[in-house]
N, CA, C and O atoms as CSV, one atom per row, in Angstrom:
chain,resi,resn,atom,element,x,y,z
A,1,MET,N,N,-23.306,92.277,107.035
A,1,MET,CA,C,-24.967,92.101,107.569
A,1,MET,C,C,-25.470,91.363,107.585
A,1,MET,O,O,-25.212,90.582,106.669
A,2,ARG,N,N,-26.526,90.950,108.511
A,2,ARG,CA,C,-27.178,89.767,108.803
A,2,ARG,C,C,-28.241,90.622,108.322
A,2,ARG,O,O,-28.532,91.818,108.299
A,3,LYS,N,N,-29.030,88.695,107.679
A,3,LYS,CA,C,-30.410,88.704,106.965
A,3,LYS,C,C,-31.135,88.692,108.010
A,3,LYS,O,O,-30.792,88.303,109.126
A,4,LYS,N,N,-32.486,89.252,107.587
A,4,LYS,CA,C,-33.596,89.399,108.487
A,4,LYS,C,C,-33.976,88.004,108.969
A,4,LYS,O,O,-34.138,87.922,110.187
A,5,TYR,N,N,-34.179,86.703,108.137
A,5,TYR,CA,C,-34.122,85.390,108.197
A,5,TYR,C,C,-32.910,84.699,107.924
A,5,TYR,O,O,-32.331,84.852,106.849
A,6,GLU,N,N,-32.468,83.921,108.855
A,6,GLU,CA,C,-31.208,82.971,107.739
A,6,GLU,C,C,-31.308,81.978,108.531
A,6,GLU,O,O,-31.880,81.974,109.621
A,7,SER,N,N,-30.657,80.945,107.918
A,7,SER,CA,C,-31.095,79.176,108.218
A,7,SER,C,C,-29.533,79.208,109.075
A,7,SER,O,O,-28.648,80.012,108.783
A,8,SER,N,N,-29.413,78.193,110.149
A,8,SER,CA,C,-28.469,77.789,110.782
A,8,SER,C,C,-27.692,76.942,110.035
A,8,SER,O,O,-26.478,77.115,110.143
A,9,ALA,N,N,-28.087,76.042,109.281
A,9,ALA,CA,C,-27.487,74.993,108.390
A,9,ALA,C,C,-25.830,75.959,107.518
A,9,ALA,O,O,-25.989,76.964,106.825
A,10,ARG,N,N,-24.745,75.480,107.732
A,10,ARG,CA,C,-23.679,75.708,107.063
A,10,ARG,C,C,-23.575,76.063,105.669
A,10,ARG,O,O,-22.821,76.969,105.311
A,11,ALA,N,N,-24.238,75.450,104.913
A,11,ALA,CA,C,-23.871,75.061,103.642
A,11,ALA,C,C,-25.350,76.388,103.012
A,11,ALA,O,O,-26.410,76.705,103.551
A,12,ARG,N,N,-24.899,76.695,102.090
A,12,ARG,CA,C,-25.772,78.146,101.281
A,12,ARG,C,C,-26.846,77.260,100.710
A,12,ARG,O,O,-26.606,76.190,100.150
A,13,GLN,N,N,-27.847,77.688,100.858
A,13,GLN,CA,C,-29.495,76.988,100.566
A,13,GLN,C,C,-29.773,77.607,99.404
A,13,GLN,O,O,-29.519,78.804,99.275
A,14,ARG,N,N,-30.414,76.768,98.257
A,14,ARG,CA,C,-30.877,76.947,97.096
A,14,ARG,C,C,-32.007,77.793,97.182
A,14,ARG,O,O,-32.798,77.885,98.121
A,15,ARG,N,N,-32.002,78.622,95.712
A,15,ARG,CA,C,-33.179,79.455,95.831
A,15,ARG,C,C,-34.229,78.665,95.630
A,15,ARG,O,O,-33.824,77.631,95.099
A,16,PRO,N,N,-35.546,78.641,95.818
A,16,PRO,CA,C,-36.848,78.287,95.335
A,16,PRO,C,C,-37.245,78.313,94.201
A,16,PRO,O,O,-37.388,79.428,93.698
A,17,ASN,N,N,-37.556,77.143,93.414
A,17,ASN,CA,C,-37.863,77.770,91.557
A,17,ASN,C,C,-39.493,77.611,91.467
A,17,ASN,O,O,-40.104,77.074,90.543
A,18,GLY,N,N,-40.047,78.203,92.642
A,18,GLY,CA,C,-41.300,77.878,92.644
A,18,GLY,C,C,-42.174,77.357,92.229
A,18,GLY,O,O,-43.070,77.905,91.587
A,19,THR,N,N,-42.089,75.930,92.566
A,19,THR,CA,C,-42.839,74.938,92.127
A,19,THR,C,C,-42.924,74.197,93.316
A,19,THR,O,O,-42.200,74.434,94.283
A,20,SER,N,N,-43.865,73.215,93.290
A,20,SER,CA,C,-43.709,72.183,94.774
A,20,SER,C,C,-44.025,70.765,94.494
A,20,SER,O,O,-44.799,70.295,93.660
A,21,THR,N,N,-43.179,70.116,95.464
A,21,THR,CA,C,-43.228,68.420,95.212
A,21,THR,C,C,-44.507,67.665,95.324
A,21,THR,O,O,-44.749,66.486,95.067
A,22,LYS,N,N,-45.487,68.902,95.897
A,22,LYS,CA,C,-46.694,68.054,96.362
A,22,LYS,C,C,-47.213,68.062,95.013
A,22,LYS,O,O,-46.634,68.749,94.172
A,23,LYS,N,N,-48.340,67.312,94.669
A,23,LYS,CA,C,-49.216,67.680,93.526
A,23,LYS,C,C,-50.270,68.503,94.181
A,23,LYS,O,O,-50.490,68.420,95.389
A,24,ALA,N,N,-51.006,69.398,93.281
A,24,ALA,CA,C,-52.207,70.045,93.646
A,24,ALA,C,C,-53.440,68.917,93.514
A,24,ALA,O,O,-53.496,68.094,92.601
A,25,ARG,N,N,-54.604,69.060,94.807
A,25,ARG,CA,C,-55.539,68.174,94.358
A,25,ARG,C,C,-56.770,69.143,94.174
A,25,ARG,O,O,-56.866,70.160,94.861
A,26,LYS,N,N,-57.763,68.775,93.170
A,26,LYS,CA,C,-58.798,69.673,93.074
A,26,LYS,C,C,-59.965,68.906,94.122
A,26,LYS,O,O,-60.421,67.786,94.352
A,27,PRO,N,N,-60.098,70.273,94.557
A,27,PRO,CA,C,-61.560,70.071,95.828
A,27,PRO,C,C,-62.372,69.085,95.158
A,27,PRO,O,O,-62.464,69.039,93.931
A,28,THR,N,N,-63.031,68.201,96.037
A,28,THR,CA,C,-64.018,67.053,95.350
A,28,THR,C,C,-65.174,67.433,96.475
A,28,THR,O,O,-64.926,67.054,97.620
A,29,ASP,N,N,-66.101,67.967,96.310
A,29,ASP,CA,C,-67.524,68.366,97.314
A,29,ASP,C,C,-68.322,67.050,96.536
A,29,ASP,O,O,-68.841,67.220,95.433
A,30,ASP,N,N,-68.351,66.019,97.079
A,30,ASP,CA,C,-69.632,65.112,96.907
A,30,ASP,C,C,-70.892,65.037,97.836
A,30,ASP,O,O,-71.900,64.333,97.789
A,31,LEU,N,N,-70.361,66.272,98.922
A,31,LEU,CA,C,-71.985,66.293,99.739
A,31,LEU,C,C,-72.974,67.647,99.321
A,31,LEU,O,O,-72.771,68.854,99.191
A,32,ARG,N,N,-74.056,66.813,99.200
A,32,ARG,CA,C,-75.126,67.906,98.974
A,32,ARG,C,C,-75.207,68.695,99.801
A,32,ARG,O,O,-74.539,68.523,100.820
A,33,THR,N,N,-76.047,69.845,99.675
A,33,THR,CA,C,-76.356,70.815,100.871
A,33,THR,C,C,-77.111,70.465,101.392
A,33,THR,O,O,-77.065,70.900,102.543
A,34,GLU,N,N,-78.180,69.631,101.161
A,34,GLU,CA,C,-79.218,69.401,102.420
A,34,GLU,C,C,-79.396,67.584,102.255
A,34,GLU,O,O,-79.845,67.105,101.213
A,35,TYR,N,N,-79.134,67.044,102.988
A,35,TYR,CA,C,-79.513,65.729,102.945
A,35,TYR,C,C,-81.050,65.325,103.648
A,35,TYR,O,O,-81.533,65.986,104.566
A,36,ASP,N,N,-81.837,63.902,102.933
A,36,ASP,CA,C,-82.654,63.802,103.481
A,36,ASP,C,C,-82.632,62.715,104.787
A,36,ASP,O,O,-82.618,61.496,104.615
A,37,PHE,N,N,-82.631,63.275,105.939
A,37,PHE,CA,C,-82.045,61.868,106.820
A,37,PHE,C,C,-83.236,60.824,106.874
A,37,PHE,O,O,-83.085,59.907,107.681
A,38,ALA,N,N,-84.123,60.834,106.303
A,38,ALA,CA,C,-85.282,60.056,106.618
A,38,ALA,C,C,-85.304,58.809,105.845
A,38,ALA,O,O,-85.729,57.715,106.218
A,39,ALA,N,N,-84.613,59.235,104.339
A,39,ALA,CA,C,-84.696,58.237,103.736
A,39,ALA,C,C,-83.139,57.325,103.514
A,39,ALA,O,O,-82.921,56.392,102.741
A,40,LEU,N,N,-82.334,57.902,104.363
A,40,LEU,CA,C,-81.285,57.068,105.075
A,40,LEU,C,C,-81.679,55.806,105.736
A,40,LEU,O,O,-82.361,55.808,106.761
A,41,SER,N,N,-81.283,54.790,105.195
A,41,SER,CA,C,-81.566,53.465,106.315
A,41,SER,C,C,-80.684,52.924,107.088
A,41,SER,O,O,-79.512,53.010,106.723
A,42,GLY,N,N,-81.026,52.150,108.487
A,42,GLY,CA,C,-79.917,51.628,108.824
A,42,GLY,C,C,-79.734,52.636,110.424
A,42,GLY,O,O,-79.509,52.199,111.553
A,43,GLY,N,N,-79.946,54.212,109.942
A,43,GLY,CA,C,-79.572,54.833,111.471
A,43,GLY,C,C,-80.636,54.963,112.273
A,43,GLY,O,O,-81.798,54.787,111.907
A,44,VAL,N,N,-80.224,55.325,113.570
A,44,VAL,CA,C,-81.119,54.962,114.625
A,44,VAL,C,C,-80.955,56.180,115.389
A,44,VAL,O,O,-79.764,56.430,115.576
A,45,ARG,N,N,-81.802,57.073,115.924
A,45,ARG,CA,C,-81.466,58.370,116.246
A,45,ARG,C,C,-81.462,58.014,118.118
A,45,ARG,O,O,-82.332,57.428,118.762
A,46,GLY,N,N,-80.262,58.567,118.568
A,46,GLY,CA,C,-80.129,58.150,119.788
A,46,GLY,C,C,-80.454,56.748,120.380
A,46,GLY,O,O,-81.233,56.419,121.275
A,47,LYS,N,N,-79.521,55.954,119.514
A,47,LYS,CA,C,-79.390,54.311,119.422
A,47,LYS,C,C,-79.070,54.081,121.008
A,47,LYS,O,O,-79.719,53.462,121.850
A,48,TYR,N,N,-77.447,55.029,121.152
A,48,TYR,CA,C,-77.051,54.872,122.271
A,48,TYR,C,C,-77.326,55.925,123.761
A,48,TYR,O,O,-76.496,56.072,124.657
A,49,ALA,N,N,-78.471,56.459,123.718
A,49,ALA,CA,C,-78.680,57.540,124.378
A,49,ALA,C,C,-78.740,56.817,126.013
A,49,ALA,O,O,-77.936,57.040,126.917
A,50,GLN,N,N,-79.882,55.948,126.061
A,50,GLN,CA,C,-79.976,55.371,127.771
A,50,GLN,C,C,-79.042,54.774,127.504
A,50,GLN,O,O,-79.569,54.120,126.604
A,51,ARG,N,N,-78.088,54.439,127.522
A,51,ARG,CA,C,-76.656,53.516,128.034
A,51,ARG,C,C,-76.230,54.765,128.580
A,51,ARG,O,O,-76.069,54.787,129.800
A,52,VAL,N,N,-75.975,56.006,127.807
A,52,VAL,CA,C,-74.934,56.712,128.169
A,52,VAL,C,C,-76.025,57.508,129.664
A,52,VAL,O,O,-75.332,57.498,130.681
A,53,ARG,N,N,-77.017,57.936,129.852
A,53,ARG,CA,C,-77.673,58.417,130.518
A,53,ARG,C,C,-77.581,57.383,132.323
A,53,ARG,O,O,-77.673,57.879,133.446
A,54,GLU,N,N,-77.378,55.884,131.953
A,54,GLU,CA,C,-77.205,55.131,132.799
A,54,GLU,C,C,-75.746,55.447,133.342
A,54,GLU,O,O,-75.569,55.951,134.451
A,55,SER,N,N,-74.784,55.135,132.534
A,55,SER,CA,C,-73.347,55.092,132.476
A,55,SER,C,C,-72.798,56.407,133.432
A,55,SER,O,O,-71.912,56.312,134.282
A,56,SER,N,N,-73.579,57.712,133.064
A,56,SER,CA,C,-73.056,59.038,133.778
A,56,SER,C,C,-73.868,59.377,135.125
A,56,SER,O,O,-75.009,59.015,135.410
A,57,ASN,N,N,-73.262,59.916,135.639
A,57,ASN,CA,C,-73.779,60.931,136.719
A,57,ASN,C,C,-73.979,62.282,136.906
A,57,ASN,O,O,-74.228,62.762,138.012
A,58,ILE,N,N,-73.860,63.095,135.618
A,58,ILE,CA,C,-74.064,64.136,135.805
A,58,ILE,C,C,-75.526,65.163,135.997
A,58,ILE,O,O,-76.514,65.204,135.263
A,59,VAL,N,N,-75.264,65.878,137.152
A,59,VAL,CA,C,-76.665,66.605,137.664
A,59,VAL,C,C,-76.482,68.026,137.478
A,59,VAL,O,O,-75.555,68.775,137.783
A,60,LEU,N,N,-77.812,68.254,136.787
A,60,LEU,CA,C,-77.953,69.917,136.434
A,60,LEU,C,C,-78.607,71.047,137.686
A,60,LEU,O,O,-79.771,71.200,138.055
A,61,LEU,N,N,-77.705,71.531,138.003
A,61,LEU,CA,C,-78.070,72.342,139.323
A,61,LEU,C,C,-79.093,73.458,138.800
A,61,LEU,O,O,-79.202,73.871,137.645
A,62,GLU,N,N,-79.810,73.842,139.931
A,62,GLU,CA,C,-80.833,75.532,139.651
A,62,GLU,C,C,-79.403,76.397,139.613
A,62,GLU,O,O,-78.267,76.061,139.947
A,63,PRO,N,N,-79.906,77.607,139.089
A,63,PRO,CA,C,-79.101,78.781,139.018
A,63,PRO,C,C,-78.931,79.192,140.395
A,63,PRO,O,O,-77.819,79.572,140.762
A,64,ASP,N,N,-80.005,79.156,141.280
A,64,ASP,CA,C,-79.908,79.791,142.563
A,64,ASP,C,C,-78.836,78.542,143.305
A,64,ASP,O,O,-77.818,78.856,143.921
A,65,VAL,N,N,-79.144,77.568,143.171
A,65,VAL,CA,C,-77.788,76.619,143.775
A,65,VAL,C,C,-76.610,76.521,143.448
A,65,VAL,O,O,-75.728,76.334,144.286
A,66,ALA,N,N,-76.301,76.663,141.751
A,66,ALA,CA,C,-74.912,76.818,141.353
A,66,ALA,C,C,-74.404,78.333,141.887
A,66,ALA,O,O,-73.187,78.521,141.867
A,67,LYS,N,N,-75.302,79.462,142.381
A,67,LYS,CA,C,-74.712,80.376,142.741
A,67,LYS,C,C,-73.966,79.809,143.971
A,67,LYS,O,O,-72.810,80.211,144.100
A,68,ALA,N,N,-74.262,79.261,144.556
A,68,ALA,CA,C,-73.917,78.938,145.988
A,68,ALA,C,C,-72.711,78.090,145.848
A,68,ALA,O,O,-71.834,78.197,146.705
A,69,PHE,N,N,-72.561,77.231,144.834
A,69,PHE,CA,C,-71.549,76.112,144.492
A,69,PHE,C,C,-70.633,76.413,143.246
A,69,PHE,O,O,-70.883,75.779,142.221
A,70,PRO,N,N,-69.837,77.107,143.237
A,70,PRO,CA,C,-68.793,77.716,142.482
A,70,PRO,C,C,-68.313,76.660,141.321
A,70,PRO,O,O,-68.213,76.787,140.101
A,71,ASN,N,N,-68.062,75.583,142.197
A,71,ASN,CA,C,-67.184,74.317,141.665
A,71,ASN,C,C,-67.201,72.885,142.261
A,71,ASN,O,O,-67.716,72.585,143.338
A,72,GLU,N,N,-66.805,72.361,141.732
A,72,GLU,CA,C,-67.176,70.571,141.645
A,72,GLU,C,C,-66.896,70.532,143.538
A,72,GLU,O,O,-67.598,70.006,144.401
A,73,TYR,N,N,-65.665,71.272,143.668
A,73,TYR,CA,C,-65.048,70.917,144.891
A,73,TYR,C,C,-66.205,71.017,146.138
A,73,TYR,O,O,-66.259,70.195,147.052
A,74,ALA,N,N,-66.971,71.995,146.022
A,74,ALA,CA,C,-67.942,72.926,146.984
A,74,ALA,C,C,-68.912,71.967,146.910
A,74,ALA,O,O,-69.313,71.531,147.990
A,75,VAL,N,N,-69.506,71.420,145.657
A,75,VAL,CA,C,-70.578,70.661,145.700
A,75,VAL,C,C,-70.244,69.274,146.593
A,75,VAL,O,O,-71.052,68.757,147.364
A,76,ASN,N,N,-68.884,68.780,146.330
A,76,ASN,CA,C,-68.800,67.401,146.602
A,76,ASN,C,C,-68.367,67.914,148.623
A,76,ASN,O,O,-68.834,67.058,149.374
A,77,SER,N,N,-67.742,68.888,149.267
A,77,SER,CA,C,-67.873,69.144,150.251
A,77,SER,C,C,-69.141,69.384,150.722
A,77,SER,O,O,-69.130,69.237,151.944
A,78,ALA,N,N,-70.282,69.699,150.293
A,78,ALA,CA,C,-71.352,69.957,150.782
A,78,ALA,C,C,-71.764,68.194,150.925
A,78,ALA,O,O,-71.960,67.662,152.018
A,79,LEU,N,N,-71.823,67.631,149.909
A,79,LEU,CA,C,-72.645,66.248,149.736
A,79,LEU,C,C,-72.114,65.420,150.998
A,79,LEU,O,O,-72.870,64.860,151.791
A,80,ARG,N,N,-70.445,65.412,151.102
A,80,ARG,CA,C,-69.629,64.763,152.027
A,80,ARG,C,C,-70.691,65.200,153.712
A,80,ARG,O,O,-71.197,64.428,154.527
A,81,GLY,N,N,-70.679,66.407,153.677
A,81,GLY,CA,C,-70.961,67.145,154.975
A,81,GLY,C,C,-72.088,66.397,155.175
A,81,GLY,O,O,-72.384,65.718,156.158
A,82,LEU,N,N,-72.896,66.640,153.815
A,82,LEU,CA,C,-74.425,65.793,154.476
A,82,LEU,C,C,-74.374,64.434,154.404
A,82,LEU,O,O,-75.379,63.987,154.957
A,83,LEU,N,N,-73.602,63.476,153.938
A,83,LEU,CA,C,-73.762,62.068,154.170
A,83,LEU,C,C,-72.558,61.850,155.652
A,83,LEU,O,O,-72.116,60.702,155.657
A,84,GLY,N,N,-72.192,62.434,156.430
A,84,GLY,CA,C,-71.064,62.540,157.096
A,84,GLY,C,C,-69.745,61.716,156.858
A,84,GLY,O,O,-69.287,60.869,157.625
A,85,LYS,N,N,-69.161,62.164,155.525
A,85,LYS,CA,C,-67.904,61.730,155.305
A,85,LYS,C,C,-67.057,63.350,155.652
A,85,LYS,O,O,-67.462,64.511,155.720
A,86,SER,N,N,-65.586,62.628,155.827
A,86,SER,CA,C,-64.746,64.006,155.726
A,86,SER,C,C,-64.576,64.058,154.053
A,86,SER,O,O,-64.847,63.315,153.109
A,87,THR,N,N,-63.953,65.404,154.255
A,87,THR,CA,C,-63.882,66.012,152.827
A,87,THR,C,C,-62.301,65.992,152.578
A,87,THR,O,O,-61.620,66.769,153.247
A,88,PRO,N,N,-61.591,65.022,151.516
A,88,PRO,CA,C,-60.654,64.966,151.377
A,88,PRO,C,C,-59.943,66.577,150.913
A,88,PRO,O,O,-60.650,67.502,150.511
A,89,LYS,N,N,-58.411,66.670,151.067
A,89,LYS,CA,C,-57.512,67.601,150.800
A,89,LYS,C,C,-58.128,68.215,148.967
A,89,LYS,O,O,-58.291,67.500,147.978
A,90,ARG,N,N,-58.257,69.131,149.039
A,90,ARG,CA,C,-58.390,69.492,147.225
A,90,ARG,C,C,-56.999,69.584,146.641
A,90,ARG,O,O,-55.900,69.871,147.114
A,91,ARG,N,N,-57.364,69.296,145.647
A,91,ARG,CA,C,-56.339,68.707,144.468
A,91,ARG,C,C,-56.197,69.845,143.499
A,91,ARG,O,O,-57.157,70.472,143.050
A,92,ASN,N,N,-54.703,70.115,143.150
A,92,ASN,CA,C,-54.327,71.158,142.830
A,92,ASN,C,C,-54.732,70.921,140.967
A,92,ASN,O,O,-54.441,69.989,140.217
A,93,PRO,N,N,-55.420,72.071,140.737
A,93,PRO,CA,C,-55.978,71.855,139.212
A,93,PRO,C,C,-55.010,71.549,137.822
A,93,PRO,O,O,-55.541,71.402,136.721
């Protein structure tokens, strides 16, 4: 008779004795439920925000325009058409 879960190992497995070799850790909760970030020193909100804005070229489309251009390929093709450039073949995602 075949057991429901069998090991492919040829040697007979030992029965587990119920103990683990890993030591149980007590959870430590050092975090308070609320922090007063104004009292923390050294942190500046938005420190790198301007740098990210300058290095990215994300454009948000209005909802009516987004309906006409369902994906990036459609947007790029339309913009290349306005620039008079040819549209490259579409890549498979």
